[in-house]
Biopython code that builds the backbone (N, CA, C, O; Angstrom):
import numpy as np
from Bio.PDB.StructureBuilder import StructureBuilder

atoms = [
    (1, "MET", "N", (0.954, -16.525, 1.284)),
    (1, "MET", "CA", (0.133, -15.315, 1.660)),
    (1, "MET", "C", (-0.750, -15.405, 2.604)),
    (1, "MET", "O", (-1.489, -16.373, 2.783)),
    (2, "SER", "N", (-0.720, -14.511, 3.183)),
    (2, "SER", "CA", (-1.754, -15.058, 4.607)),
    (2, "SER", "C", (-3.495, -14.853, 3.820)),
    (2, "SER", "O", (-3.868, -14.252, 2.813)),
    (3, "ASP", "N", (-4.153, -15.596, 4.756)),
    (3, "ASP", "CA", (-5.763, -15.352, 4.542)),
    (3, "ASP", "C", (-6.098, -13.811, 4.413)),
    (3, "ASP", "O", (-5.668, -13.329, 5.461)),
    (4, "ILE", "N", (-6.479, -13.112, 3.888)),
    (4, "ILE", "CA", (-6.964, -11.730, 4.162)),
    (4, "ILE", "C", (-8.431, -11.844, 4.558)),
    (4, "ILE", "O", (-9.164, -12.236, 3.651)),
    (5, "PRO", "N", (-9.097, -11.540, 5.916)),
    (5, "PRO", "CA", (-10.532, -11.301, 6.254)),
    (5, "PRO", "C", (-11.332, -10.585, 5.186)),
    (5, "PRO", "O", (-10.768, -9.735, 4.496)),
    (6, "SER", "N", (-12.745, -10.905, 4.987)),
    (6, "SER", "CA", (-13.559, -10.400, 3.874)),
    (6, "SER", "C", (-13.990, -8.981, 4.892)),
    (6, "SER", "O", (-14.409, -7.997, 4.282)),
    (7, "HIS", "N", (-13.925, -8.934, 5.803)),
    (7, "HIS", "CA", (-13.935, -7.071, 6.294)),
    (7, "HIS", "C", (-12.970, -6.349, 5.919)),
    (7, "HIS", "O", (-13.159, -5.141, 5.771)),
    (8, "ILE", "N", (-11.777, -6.891, 5.690)),
    (8, "ILE", "CA", (-10.731, -5.612, 5.605)),
    (8, "ILE", "C", (-10.773, -5.939, 3.720)),
    (8, "ILE", "O", (-10.570, -4.925, 3.051)),
    (9, "LYS", "N", (-10.958, -6.935, 3.114)),
    (9, "LYS", "CA", (-11.091, -6.379, 1.382)),
    (9, "LYS", "C", (-12.319, -5.194, 1.408)),
    (9, "LYS", "O", (-12.232, -4.157, 0.751)),
    (10, "ARG", "N", (-13.368, -5.498, 2.199)),
    (10, "ARG", "CA", (-14.186, -4.664, 1.756)),
    (10, "ARG", "C", (-14.418, -3.040, 2.304)),
    (10, "ARG", "O", (-15.125, -2.072, 2.022)),
    (11, "GLN", "N", (-13.330, -3.416, 3.286)),
    (11, "GLN", "CA", (-12.507, -1.684, 3.888)),
    (11, "GLN", "C", (-11.915, -1.108, 2.833)),
    (11, "GLN", "O", (-12.133, 0.049, 2.474)),
    (12, "ALA", "N", (-10.970, -2.066, 2.177)),
    (12, "ALA", "CA", (-9.723, -1.702, 1.398)),
    (12, "ALA", "C", (-10.732, -1.362, 0.237)),
    (12, "ALA", "O", (-10.161, -0.707, -0.635)),
    (13, "MET", "N", (-11.727, -1.546, 0.030)),
    (13, "MET", "CA", (-12.566, -1.572, -1.834)),
    (13, "MET", "C", (-13.445, -0.475, -1.535)),
    (13, "MET", "O", (-14.377, -0.262, -2.310)),
    (14, "ASP", "N", (-13.279, 0.271, -0.496)),
    (14, "ASP", "CA", (-14.534, 1.332, 0.124)),
    (14, "ASP", "C", (-14.156, 2.648, -0.656)),
    (14, "ASP", "O", (-13.275, 3.334, -0.137)),
    (15, "ARG", "N", (-14.695, 3.071, -1.804)),
    (15, "ARG", "CA", (-14.543, 4.264, -1.932)),
    (15, "ARG", "C", (-14.030, 5.337, -1.108)),
    (15, "ARG", "O", (-13.082, 6.018, -1.498)),
    (16, "ASP", "N", (-14.676, 5.559, 0.172)),
    (16, "ASP", "CA", (-14.415, 6.240, 1.107)),
    (16, "ASP", "C", (-13.122, 6.300, 1.673)),
    (16, "ASP", "O", (-12.640, 7.311, 2.183)),
    (17, "PHE", "N", (-12.654, 5.369, 1.590)),
    (17, "PHE", "CA", (-11.225, 5.103, 2.311)),
    (17, "PHE", "C", (-10.335, 5.745, 1.022)),
    (17, "PHE", "O", (-10.144, 5.372, -0.135)),
    (18, "GLN", "N", (-9.889, 6.904, 1.826)),
    (18, "GLN", "CA", (-8.875, 7.655, 1.070)),
    (18, "GLN", "C", (-7.290, 7.189, 0.967)),
    (18, "GLN", "O", (-6.893, 6.389, 1.814)),
    (19, "PRO", "N", (-6.370, 7.667, -0.047)),
    (19, "PRO", "CA", (-4.940, 7.306, 0.256)),
    (19, "PRO", "C", (-4.242, 8.223, 1.393)),
    (19, "PRO", "O", (-4.360, 9.387, 1.774)),
    (20, "SER", "N", (-3.760, 7.538, 1.605)),
    (20, "SER", "CA", (-2.889, 8.606, 2.836)),
    (20, "SER", "C", (-1.150, 8.909, 3.157)),
    (20, "SER", "O", (-0.407, 9.612, 3.842)),
    (21, "VAL", "N", (-1.138, 7.765, 2.064)),
    (21, "VAL", "CA", (0.606, 8.237, 1.338)),
    (21, "VAL", "C", (0.767, 7.966, -0.206)),
    (21, "VAL", "O", (0.699, 7.005, -0.973)),
    (22, "ARG", "N", (1.029, 9.397, -0.261)),
    (22, "ARG", "CA", (1.123, 9.449, -2.007)),
    (22, "ARG", "C", (2.678, 9.111, -2.410)),
    (22, "ARG", "O", (3.505, 9.516, -1.592)),
    (23, "ILE", "N", (3.167, 8.448, -3.521)),
    (23, "ILE", "CA", (4.187, 8.288, -3.794)),
    (23, "ILE", "C", (4.656, 9.318, -4.745)),
    (23, "ILE", "O", (3.744, 9.413, -5.568)),
    (24, "GLY", "N", (5.466, 10.021, -5.018)),
    (24, "GLY", "CA", (5.418, 11.232, -5.861)),
    (24, "GLY", "C", (7.000, 10.646, -6.977)),
    (24, "GLY", "O", (7.282, 9.475, -7.234)),
    (25, "LYS", "N", (7.609, 11.641, -7.340)),
    (25, "LYS", "CA", (8.332, 11.589, -8.473)),
    (25, "LYS", "C", (9.532, 11.197, -7.741)),
    (25, "LYS", "O", (10.044, 10.260, -8.353)),
    (26, "THR", "N", (10.307, 11.543, -6.549)),
    (26, "THR", "CA", (11.176, 10.618, -6.347)),
    (26, "THR", "C", (11.246, 9.370, -6.070)),
    (26, "THR", "O", (12.306, 8.840, -5.736)),
    (27, "GLY", "N", (9.816, 8.562, -6.199)),
    (27, "GLY", "CA", (10.107, 7.251, -5.784)),
    (27, "GLY", "C", (9.852, 6.630, -4.768)),
    (27, "GLY", "O", (9.306, 7.316, -3.904)),
    (28, "VAL", "N", (10.012, 5.695, -4.542)),
    (28, "VAL", "CA", (10.233, 5.029, -3.149)),
    (28, "VAL", "C", (11.114, 5.169, -2.201)),
    (28, "VAL", "O", (11.971, 4.287, -2.248)),
    (29, "THR", "N", (11.288, 6.136, -1.121)),
    (29, "THR", "CA", (12.358, 6.370, -0.851)),
    (29, "THR", "C", (12.138, 6.066, 0.773)),
    (29, "THR", "O", (11.030, 6.251, 1.275)),
    (30, "GLU", "N", (13.100, 5.657, 1.444)),
    (30, "GLU", "CA", (13.218, 5.226, 3.153)),
    (30, "GLU", "C", (12.091, 6.174, 3.940)),
    (30, "GLU", "O", (11.549, 5.654, 4.915)),
    (31, "ASN", "N", (11.719, 7.482, 3.588)),
    (31, "ASN", "CA", (10.862, 8.027, 3.949)),
    (31, "ASN", "C", (9.347, 7.542, 3.776)),
    (31, "ASN", "O", (8.464, 7.595, 4.632)),
    (32, "ILE", "N", (9.275, 7.167, 2.763)),
    (32, "ILE", "CA", (7.795, 6.607, 2.098)),
    (32, "ILE", "C", (7.651, 4.928, 3.327)),
    (32, "ILE", "O", (6.674, 4.667, 4.029)),
    (33, "VAL", "N", (8.670, 4.264, 3.235)),
    (33, "VAL", "CA", (9.195, 3.148, 3.666)),
    (33, "VAL", "C", (8.446, 3.104, 5.461)),
    (33, "VAL", "O", (7.551, 2.454, 6.001)),
    (34, "GLU", "N", (9.443, 4.221, 5.911)),
    (34, "GLU", "CA", (8.780, 4.637, 7.518)),
    (34, "GLU", "C", (7.494, 4.848, 7.656)),
    (34, "GLU", "O", (6.745, 4.270, 8.443)),
    (35, "GLU", "N", (7.141, 5.923, 6.667)),
    (35, "GLU", "CA", (5.610, 6.630, 6.732)),
    (35, "GLU", "C", (4.736, 5.351, 6.745)),
    (35, "GLU", "O", (3.913, 5.228, 7.652)),
    (36, "VAL", "N", (4.861, 4.397, 5.803)),
    (36, "VAL", "CA", (3.944, 3.359, 5.815)),
    (36, "VAL", "C", (4.072, 2.405, 6.685)),
    (36, "VAL", "O", (3.002, 1.811, 6.815)),
    (37, "ARG", "N", (5.041, 1.924, 7.450)),
    (37, "ARG", "CA", (5.178, 1.321, 8.706)),
    (37, "ARG", "C", (4.549, 1.571, 9.810)),
    (37, "ARG", "O", (3.973, 0.752, 10.526)),
    (38, "GLY", "N", (4.686, 3.103, 10.018)),
    (38, "GLY", "CA", (4.177, 3.670, 10.926)),
    (38, "GLY", "C", (2.393, 3.909, 11.075)),
    (38, "GLY", "O", (1.667, 3.947, 12.068)),
    (39, "GLN", "N", (2.205, 3.999, 10.102)),
    (39, "GLN", "CA", (0.618, 4.387, 9.832)),
    (39, "GLN", "C", (0.345, 3.081, 9.934)),
    (39, "GLN", "O", (-0.497, 3.034, 10.831)),
    (40, "LEU", "N", (0.589, 1.765, 9.480)),
    (40, "LEU", "CA", (0.496, 0.681, 9.530)),
    (40, "LEU", "C", (0.450, -0.229, 11.083)),
    (40, "LEU", "O", (-0.048, -1.327, 11.331)),
    (41, "LYS", "N", (1.177, 0.730, 11.948)),
    (41, "LYS", "CA", (1.318, 0.548, 13.186)),
    (41, "LYS", "C", (-0.223, 0.883, 13.971)),
    (41, "LYS", "O", (-0.943, 0.120, 14.615)),
    (42, "LYS", "N", (-0.385, 2.257, 13.651)),
    (42, "LYS", "CA", (-1.403, 2.826, 13.949)),
    (42, "LYS", "C", (-3.172, 2.590, 13.484)),
    (42, "LYS", "O", (-4.180, 2.851, 14.140)),
    (43, "ARG", "N", (-3.027, 1.988, 12.075)),
    (43, "ARG", "CA", (-4.202, 1.858, 11.888)),
    (43, "ARG", "C", (-4.490, 0.311, 10.847)),
    (43, "ARG", "O", (-5.584, -0.127, 10.489)),
    (44, "LYS", "N", (-3.559, -0.077, 10.647)),
    (44, "LYS", "CA", (-3.574, -1.552, 10.697)),
    (44, "LYS", "C", (-4.059, -1.760, 8.437)),
    (44, "LYS", "O", (-4.320, -2.796, 7.826)),
    (45, "LEU", "N", (-4.007, -0.865, 8.106)),
    (45, "LEU", "CA", (-4.619, -0.516, 7.125)),
    (45, "LEU", "C", (-4.630, 0.620, 6.169)),
    (45, "LEU", "O", (-5.520, 1.469, 6.199)),
    (46, "VAL", "N", (-3.415, 0.650, 5.117)),
    (46, "VAL", "CA", (-2.724, 1.914, 4.353)),
    (46, "VAL", "C", (-3.228, 1.930, 3.186)),
    (46, "VAL", "O", (-3.352, 0.873, 2.569)),
    (47, "LYS", "N", (-3.655, 3.243, 2.599)),
    (47, "LYS", "CA", (-3.723, 2.817, 1.436)),
    (47, "LYS", "C", (-3.036, 3.957, 0.562)),
    (47, "LYS", "O", (-2.953, 5.109, 0.989)),
    (48, "ILE", "N", (-2.489, 3.529, -0.835)),
    (48, "ILE", "CA", (-0.954, 4.080, -0.775)),
    (48, "ILE", "C", (-1.430, 4.483, -2.433)),
    (48, "ILE", "O", (-2.062, 3.686, -3.127)),
    (49, "LYS", "N", (-0.996, 5.878, -2.921)),
    (49, "LYS", "CA", (-1.360, 6.042, -4.630)),
    (49, "LYS", "C", (-0.043, 6.699, -4.957)),
    (49, "LYS", "O", (0.687, 7.383, -4.240)),
    (50, "ILE", "N", (0.073, 6.360, -6.101)),
    (50, "ILE", "CA", (1.484, 6.095, -6.862)),
    (50, "ILE", "C", (1.206, 7.295, -8.035)),
    (50, "ILE", "O", (0.425, 6.956, -8.924)),
    (51, "ASN", "N", (1.931, 9.045, -8.141)),
    (51, "ASN", "CA", (1.602, 9.704, -9.066)),
    (51, "ASN", "C", (1.705, 8.917, -10.772)),
    (51, "ASN", "O", (2.430, 8.095, -11.332)),
    (52, "LYS", "N", (0.681, 9.635, -11.061)),
    (52, "LYS", "CA", (0.997, 8.883, -12.801)),
    (52, "LYS", "C", (1.937, 9.023, -13.437)),
    (52, "LYS", "O", (2.608, 10.036, -13.242)),
    (53, "GLY", "N", (2.377, 7.991, -14.514)),
    (53, "GLY", "CA", (3.823, 8.469, -15.210)),
    (53, "GLY", "C", (4.806, 7.994, -14.371)),
    (53, "GLY", "O", (5.579, 7.455, -15.163)),
    (54, "ILE", "N", (5.325, 7.835, -13.122)),
    (54, "ILE", "CA", (6.154, 7.055, -12.188)),
    (54, "ILE", "C", (6.752, 6.043, -12.695)),
    (54, "ILE", "O", (7.899, 6.044, -13.142)),
    (55, "TYR", "N", (5.745, 4.818, -12.634)),
    (55, "TYR", "CA", (6.022, 3.844, -12.557)),
    (55, "TYR", "C", (4.953, 2.929, -13.919)),
    (55, "TYR", "O", (3.761, 3.157, -14.126)),
    (56, "ASP", "N", (5.825, 1.902, -14.671)),
    (56, "ASP", "CA", (5.056, 1.300, -15.359)),
    (56, "ASP", "C", (4.550, 0.003, -14.663)),
    (56, "ASP", "O", (5.061, -0.449, -13.638)),
    (57, "ARG", "N", (3.521, -0.536, -15.304)),
    (57, "ARG", "CA", (2.766, -1.550, -14.969)),
    (57, "ARG", "C", (3.123, -2.726, -14.449)),
    (57, "ARG", "O", (2.390, -3.459, -13.786)),
    (58, "ASP", "N", (4.650, -2.993, -14.845)),
    (58, "ASP", "CA", (5.021, -4.073, -13.883)),
    (58, "ASP", "C", (6.229, -3.382, -12.814)),
    (58, "ASP", "O", (6.658, -4.151, -11.954)),
    (59, "ALA", "N", (6.658, -2.294, -12.833)),
    (59, "ALA", "CA", (6.946, -1.607, -11.976)),
    (59, "ALA", "C", (6.446, -1.333, -10.807)),
    (59, "ALA", "O", (6.983, -1.261, -9.701)),
    (60, "ARG", "N", (5.096, -1.149, -11.233)),
    (60, "ARG", "CA", (4.358, -0.999, -9.733)),
    (60, "ARG", "C", (3.956, -1.848, -8.991)),
    (60, "ARG", "O", (3.520, -1.615, -7.863)),
    (61, "SER", "N", (4.054, -3.126, -9.591)),
    (61, "SER", "CA", (3.492, -4.441, -9.361)),
    (61, "SER", "C", (4.926, -5.019, -7.888)),
    (61, "SER", "O", (4.820, -5.490, -6.756)),
    (62, "GLN", "N", (6.185, -4.599, -8.835)),
    (62, "GLN", "CA", (6.958, -4.619, -8.016)),
    (62, "GLN", "C", (7.257, -3.501, -6.872)),
    (62, "GLN", "O", (7.858, -3.603, -5.802)),
    (63, "VAL", "N", (6.821, -2.751, -7.294)),
    (63, "VAL", "CA", (6.683, -1.529, -5.344)),
    (63, "VAL", "C", (5.750, -1.842, -4.535)),
    (63, "VAL", "O", (5.839, -1.534, -3.346)),
    (64, "TRP", "N", (4.412, -2.682, -5.157)),
    (64, "TRP", "CA", (3.804, -3.201, -3.811)),
    (64, "TRP", "C", (4.524, -3.981, -3.117)),
    (64, "TRP", "O", (4.553, -3.738, -1.911)),
    (65, "GLU", "N", (5.203, -4.970, -3.551)),
    (65, "GLU", "CA", (5.821, -6.384, -3.441)),
    (65, "GLU", "C", (6.977, -5.892, -2.294)),
    (65, "GLU", "O", (7.145, -6.332, -1.157)),
    (66, "TYR", "N", (7.704, -4.829, -3.004)),
    (66, "TYR", "CA", (8.527, -4.088, -2.213)),
    (66, "TYR", "C", (8.195, -3.245, -0.861)),
    (66, "TYR", "O", (9.037, -3.205, 0.036)),
    (67, "LEU", "N", (6.989, -2.592, -0.741)),
    (67, "LEU", "CA", (6.718, -2.218, 0.460)),
    (67, "LEU", "C", (5.958, -3.309, 1.442)),
    (67, "LEU", "O", (6.024, -3.274, 2.671)),
    (68, "ALA", "N", (5.409, -4.039, 0.864)),
    (68, "ALA", "CA", (4.755, -5.493, 1.666)),
    (68, "ALA", "C", (5.842, -5.985, 2.149)),
    (68, "ALA", "O", (5.564, -6.389, 3.279)),
    (69, "GLU", "N", (7.064, -6.198, 1.888)),
    (69, "GLU", "CA", (7.817, -6.946, 2.374)),
    (69, "GLU", "C", (8.829, -6.095, 3.046)),
    (69, "GLU", "O", (9.631, -6.691, 3.766)),
    (70, "GLU", "N", (8.950, -4.630, 2.925)),
    (70, "GLU", "CA", (9.739, -4.014, 4.048)),
    (70, "GLU", "C", (8.934, -3.684, 5.223)),
    (70, "GLU", "O", (9.453, -3.315, 6.276)),
    (71, "THR", "N", (7.770, -3.801, 5.069)),
    (71, "THR", "CA", (6.510, -3.523, 5.995)),
    (71, "THR", "C", (6.164, -4.719, 6.961)),
    (71, "THR", "O", (5.659, -4.531, 8.067)),
    (72, "SER", "N", (6.474, -5.966, 6.457)),
    (72, "SER", "CA", (6.063, -6.754, 7.351)),
    (72, "SER", "C", (4.377, -6.974, 6.631)),
    (72, "SER", "O", (3.609, -7.713, 7.247)),
    (73, "SER", "N", (3.969, -6.405, 5.538)),
    (73, "SER", "CA", (2.336, -6.452, 5.462)),
    (73, "SER", "C", (2.266, -7.433, 4.346)),
    (73, "SER", "O", (3.202, -7.978, 3.762)),
    (74, "VAL", "N", (0.932, -7.564, 4.149)),
    (74, "VAL", "CA", (0.467, -7.818, 2.742)),
    (74, "VAL", "C", (-0.580, -6.951, 1.826)),
    (74, "VAL", "O", (-1.423, -6.116, 2.153)),
    (75, "VAL", "N", (-0.291, -7.345, 0.865)),
    (75, "VAL", "CA", (-1.101, -6.424, -0.241)),
    (75, "VAL", "C", (-2.554, -6.921, -0.312)),
    (75, "VAL", "O", (-2.895, -8.103, -0.352)),
    (76, "VAL", "N", (-3.340, -5.869, -0.321)),
    (76, "VAL", "CA", (-4.650, -6.681, -0.350)),
    (76, "VAL", "C", (-5.277, -6.347, -1.595)),
    (76, "VAL", "O", (-5.851, -7.299, -2.123)),
    (77, "ILE", "N", (-5.325, -5.220, -2.227)),
    (77, "ILE", "CA", (-5.454, -4.363, -3.341)),
    (77, "ILE", "C", (-4.377, -4.092, -4.314)),
    (77, "ILE", "O", (-3.556, -3.825, -3.437)),
    (78, "ALA", "N", (-3.802, -3.963, -5.247)),
    (78, "ALA", "CA", (-3.361, -3.537, -6.245)),
    (78, "ALA", "C", (-3.784, -3.186, -7.442)),
    (78, "ALA", "O", (-3.381, -3.789, -8.436)),
    (79, "ARG", "N", (-4.528, -2.314, -7.512)),
    (79, "ARG", "CA", (-5.085, -1.651, -8.817)),
    (79, "ARG", "C", (-5.008, -0.352, -9.340)),
    (79, "ARG", "O", (-5.567, 0.650, -8.895)),
    (80, "GLY", "N", (-4.120, -0.462, -10.525)),
    (80, "GLY", "CA", (-3.792, 0.672, -11.477)),
    (80, "GLY", "C", (-2.553, 1.472, -10.512)),
    (80, "GLY", "O", (-1.639, 0.802, -10.032)),
    (81, "ASN", "N", (-2.635, 2.869, -10.310)),
    (81, "ASN", "CA", (-1.652, 3.483, -9.140)),
    (81, "ASN", "C", (-1.973, 3.708, -7.791)),
    (81, "ASN", "O", (-1.520, 4.589, -7.060)),
    (82, "VAL", "N", (-3.144, 2.464, -7.415)),
    (82, "VAL", "CA", (-3.647, 2.497, -5.649)),
    (82, "VAL", "C", (-3.158, 1.338, -5.545)),
    (82, "VAL", "O", (-3.272, 0.643, -6.554)),
    (83, "GLY", "N", (-2.525, 0.777, -4.450)),
    (83, "GLY", "CA", (-2.642, -0.177, -3.273)),
    (83, "GLY", "C", (-2.572, -0.257, -1.915)),
    (83, "GLY", "O", (-1.764, 0.319, -1.187)),
    (84, "VAL", "N", (-3.436, -0.982, -1.611)),
    (84, "VAL", "CA", (-3.700, -1.152, -0.385)),
    (84, "VAL", "C", (-2.895, -2.167, 0.537)),
    (84, "VAL", "O", (-2.691, -3.257, 0.004)),
    (85, "LEU", "N", (-2.400, -2.005, 1.827)),
    (85, "LEU", "CA", (-1.432, -2.770, 2.222)),
    (85, "LEU", "C", (-2.222, -3.071, 3.678)),
    (85, "LEU", "O", (-2.954, -2.214, 4.173)),
    (86, "TRP", "N", (-2.008, -4.299, 4.271)),
    (86, "TRP", "CA", (-2.539, -4.626, 5.872)),
    (86, "TRP", "C", (-1.717, -5.477, 6.169)),
    (86, "TRP", "O", (-1.134, -6.382, 5.572)),
    (87, "SER", "N", (-1.748, -4.847, 7.753)),
    (87, "SER", "CA", (-0.724, -5.356, 8.936)),
    (87, "SER", "C", (-1.608, -6.494, 9.389)),
    (87, "SER", "O", (-2.762, -6.248, 9.039)),
    (88, "ASN", "N", (-1.510, -7.740, 10.085)),
    (88, "ASN", "CA", (-1.906, -8.217, 11.104)),
    (88, "ASN", "C", (-1.622, -8.569, 12.336)),
    (88, "ASN", "O", (-2.156, -9.311, 13.161)),
    (89, "SER", "N", (-0.411, -7.712, 12.309)),
    (89, "SER", "CA", (0.197, -7.778, 13.886)),
    (89, "SER", "C", (-0.077, -6.800, 14.735)),
    (89, "SER", "O", (0.362, -6.839, 15.884)),
]
sb = StructureBuilder()
sb.init_structure("model")
sb.init_model(0)
sb.init_chain("A")
sb.init_seg("    ")
for serial, (resi, resn, name, xyz) in enumerate(atoms, 1):
    if name == "N":
        sb.init_residue(resn, " ", resi, " ")
    sb.init_atom(name, np.array(xyz, "f"), 0.0, 1.0, " ", f" {name:<3s}", serial, name[0])
structure = sb.get_structure()
């Protein structure tokens, strides 16, 4: 795992930083992956929220790992139903 700069961690934890991608009852689809990939190219930092009741705790951690792998990014924070991905490229 790459080292995440402290300013990225602070920005990811900022309460004013709103989720820009939501994962609904259809789960993680190719469209979700493409949307996250596109937003990472533009902004480098993307906050994602999973609707409650879609995945249990173990499945959520797998979702964050999968999205990070598919989008060549790093999970900055994964807390509950919210995760933040960062791309340093």
